[in-house]
C-alpha positions as CSV (number, residue, x, y, z in Angstrom):
1,M,-9.7,4.5,-2.3
2,K,-8.0,7.0,-1.8
3,E,-10.0,9.0,-0.6
4,L,-10.9,5.8,2.2
5,A,-7.0,5.7,2.7
6,D,-6.4,9.5,3.3
7,K,-9.1,10.1,6.3
8,Y,-7.6,6.0,7.7
9,F,-4.2,7.7,7.9
10,M,-5.2,10.2,9.4
11,E,-7.3,9.5,11.8
12,G,-4.5,7.2,13.1
13,Y,-4.4,4.5,10.9
14,S,-0.8,3.5,10.0
15,C,0.5,3.4,6.6
16,S,0.1,-0.3,5.5
17,E,-3.0,0.1,7.2
18,A,-5.0,2.7,6.0
19,V,-4.4,0.5,2.3
20,V,-5.9,-2.3,3.4
21,Q,-8.5,-0.8,5.9
22,A,-9.4,1.1,2.5
23,A,-9.5,-1.6,0.0
24,I,-11.5,-3.6,2.2
25,D,-14.2,-1.5,2.6
26,K,-14.2,-0.9,-1.0
27,G,-15.0,-4.9,-0.8
28,L,-11.7,-6.0,-2.0
29,A,-10.2,-7.7,0.6
30,Q,-11.4,-9.6,4.0
31,K,-11.4,-7.4,7.3
32,E,-8.5,-10.6,8.4
33,L,-5.8,-8.5,6.0
34,L,-6.6,-5.5,7.9
35,S,-3.9,-7.3,11.4
36,A,-1.9,-8.9,8.8
37,A,-1.0,-5.5,7.3
38,T,0.1,-4.0,10.8
39,P,3.2,-5.2,10.8
40,F,4.8,-3.7,7.6
41,S,3.9,-0.6,9.3
42,G,7.0,2.0,8.6
43,G,8.7,0.1,6.9
44,M,8.6,-3.1,9.4
45,G,10.8,-1.6,11.9
46,S,13.8,-1.1,9.8
47,R,12.1,1.7,7.5
48,C,12.9,-0.6,4.0
49,L,10.0,-1.1,2.3
50,C,7.2,2.0,2.6
51,G,3.8,0.1,4.2
52,A,2.2,1.6,1.7
53,V,3.4,0.0,-0.5
54,A,3.6,-3.6,1.1
55,G,-0.6,-2.5,2.1
56,A,-1.3,-2.0,-1.7
57,Q,0.9,-5.6,-2.7
58,L,-1.2,-7.2,0.5
59,V,-4.3,-6.6,-1.2
60,I,-2.8,-7.8,-5.2
61,G,-1.6,-11.2,-3.1
62,S,-4.9,-11.7,-1.5
63,L,-7.0,-11.0,-4.8
64,Y,-4.8,-12.9,-7.4
65,G,-2.3,-15.0,-5.0
66,K,-1.4,-18.2,-4.7
67,N,-4.3,-20.6,-3.8
68,E,-6.4,-23.7,-5.1
69,T,-7.2,-22.1,-8.2
70,K,-5.0,-20.3,-8.8
71,D,-1.0,-19.9,-9.1
72,G,0.0,-16.8,-8.5
73,K,1.6,-15.5,-11.8
74,E,-0.6,-13.1,-11.9
75,A,-0.1,-11.2,-8.4
76,R,3.1,-12.0,-9.3
77,K,2.9,-9.7,-12.8
78,L,0.2,-7.1,-10.6
79,A,3.2,-6.6,-8.3
80,K,5.5,-5.6,-10.5
81,E,3.7,-3.3,-12.3
82,F,2.4,-1.7,-9.2
83,Y,6.6,-1.5,-8.3
84,E,7.6,0.4,-12.1
85,K,3.9,2.5,-11.2
86,F,5.5,3.6,-8.0
87,T,9.6,4.1,-8.5
88,G,8.3,5.9,-12.0
89,K,6.3,8.8,-9.3
90,H,8.8,8.4,-6.6
91,K,12.0,6.5,-7.6
92,V,11.7,3.9,-5.2
93,T,10.2,1.9,-2.4
94,C,12.7,2.6,0.8
95,C,11.0,3.6,3.4
96,K,14.0,5.5,4.5
97,V,14.4,7.3,2.0
98,L,10.8,8.6,0.6
99,S,10.8,10.0,4.6
100,A,14.8,11.6,4.5
101,G,14.7,14.9,5.5
102,F,12.5,14.1,8.3
103,E,14.7,14.1,11.6
104,D,11.9,13.0,13.7
105,F,9.5,10.4,12.8
106,H,6.8,10.4,14.2
107,S,6.6,14.5,13.1
108,P,3.1,15.6,12.1
109,E,5.6,16.7,9.1
110,R,6.4,13.1,7.8
111,R,3.2,12.0,8.5
112,N,1.8,14.9,6.3
113,H,4.3,13.4,3.9
114,C,3.7,10.3,4.0
115,R,0.4,10.5,2.9
116,T,1.3,11.0,-0.8
117,M,2.6,7.5,-1.1
118,V,-1.0,6.4,0.8
119,K,-2.8,8.5,-1.4
120,D,-0.7,7.3,-4.3
121,S,-0.4,3.7,-3.7
122,C,-4.2,3.7,-3.5
123,E,-4.0,5.4,-6.3
124,I,-2.1,3.3,-8.7
125,L,-3.5,0.0,-6.8
126,N,-6.9,1.2,-8.2
127,S,-6.4,2.0,-11.5
128,L,-4.5,-1.4,-11.7
129,L,-7.8,-3.0,-10.6
130,K,-9.5,-1.2,-12.7
131,E,-7.6,-2.0,-15.9
132,K,-7.8,-5.6,-14.2
133,I,-12.2,-5.7,-13.8
134,C,-12.3,-3.7,-16.8
135,S,-10.1,-6.1,-19.0
């Protein structure tokens, strides 16, 4: 999933869209989730929450969130585990902090830096879902 998300990101998908599209391609999410991921790009316009993190959380919610058969507890548990693993690697989930030092938000250098967040988000998501599926 990590390689797919990286490919999509480098083709022009946003961080959140790349994570979600990779999950769609792997059969983990419905194609309709892609449009829901779009507003999370670049920290929802405020650069507050990393879009790659938001995309991964959308996938978790689509799989384990509240619906007629699920109460959402598993989604909240996995969301917390994702957060802990991501912040264990990057300290924060704030896009503004993660991309500090890049004056031009749209620069190739910043985009290359953000590839790490996209790949790490997919790697963490994949490991959580494998643990869940295999347990």
